[in-house]
DRENLUM-233700 format. One line per field, with one value per residue (C-alpha): x, y, z; residue number from 1. Coordinates in pm, 1 decimal, decimal comma. Layout:
u [X/...] $
v [Y/...] $
w [Z/...] $
num [NUM/...] $
end
This chain:
u [22733,5/22520,8/22383,8/22065,3/21830,1/21737,0/21362,1/21488,9/21636,3/21304,5/21212,6/20922,7/20689,5/20689,2/20609,0/20355,0/20173,2/20184,4/20018,6/19751,5/19632,7/19632,8/19394,0/19179,2/19118,3/18987,4/18799,0/18617,5/18566,7/18384,6/18176,5/18059,2/18004,0/17796,0/17596,9/17546,5/17439,8/17187,1/17022,0/16746,5/16851,7/17203,1/17355,3/17570,7/17773,0/17839,6/18018,5/18230,3/18343,8/18435,4/18658,1/18797,2/18908,6/19047,6/19234,8/19384,2/19513,7/19658,2/19830,7/19957,7/20083,4/20273,4/20402,2/20556,9/20685,0/20918,3/20984,3/21120,4/21287,5/21505,9/21574,1/21804,5/22154,0/22418,1/22677,7] $
v [2091,4/1820,0/1892,2/1823,1/2107,4/2255,8/2147,3/1793,9/1793,4/1910,4/1651,8/1437,8/1438,0/1812,0/1845,0/1536,6/1743,9/2066,1/1871,9/1702,5/2017,4/2183,5/1892,4/1888,3/2258,6/2258,4/1915,8/2092,9/2407,8/2201,1/2009,3/2330,2/2495,7/2193,0/2158,0/2557,5/2587,8/2310,2/2310,2/2572,8/2818,8/2712,3/2980,7/3057,8/2749,5/2848,3/3183,2/2961,5/2698,8/3011,5/3168,6/2833,5/2807,0/3135,7/3042,0/2702,7/2969,8/3156,2/2880,4/2729,4/3060,5/3120,4/2738,1/2817,3/3130,4/2960,5/2693,9/2930,0/3136,2/2804,4/2727,8/3037,1/2973,6/3187,1/3320,6] $
w [-1756,7/-1968,4/-2307,3/-2187,1/-2131,3/-1754,1/-1811,1/-1887,3/-1511,9/-1338,2/-1123,6/-1292,8/-1007,2/-1022,4/-1411,0/-1342,8/-1056,1/-1282,6/-1538,0/-1334,4/-1162,4/-1495,7/-1651,3/-1331,1/-1341,7/-1734,6/-1649,5/-1360,3/-1574,2/-1870,1/-1592,0/-1411,1/-1784,4/-1906,0/-1588,4/-1567,6/-1931,7/-1920,2/-1585,0/-1510,2/-1255,4/-1219,0/-1464,7/-1171,9/-1211,0/-1602,1/-1470,2/-1194,1/-1484,9/-1687,2/-1386,1/-1296,7/-1683,1/-1674,2/-1366,1/-1523,1/-1799,9/-1588,2/-1395,2/-1724,7/-1864,8/-1504,9/-1517,5/-1843,8/-1772,7/-1500,4/-1705,3/-1995,5/-1725,2/-1612,5/-1992,2/-2061,6/-2066,9/-1911,6/-2141,8] $
num [1/2/3/4/5/6/7/8/9/10/11/12/13/14/15/16/17/18/19/20/21/22/23/24/25/26/27/28/29/30/31/32/33/34/35/36/37/38/39/40/41/42/43/44/45/46/47/48/49/50/51/52/53/54/55/56/57/58/59/60/61/62/63/64/65/66/67/68/69/70/71/72/73/74/75] $
end
């Protein structure tokens, strides 16, 4: 077994996909939140933006937990 961590052995595409999806969710949440806060009558977009932001945080938490699980070494 090499000295590198299992996280380093994961395909680069998987890491880039996860990072891209997280950033797109955060950007969408920010845009929806700004539009919902500024535009009169579109308060529901602010709520949707908050929900999307929470979904992005949950996605990040699941992704980090999964990658942490792969880093454990067998003794």
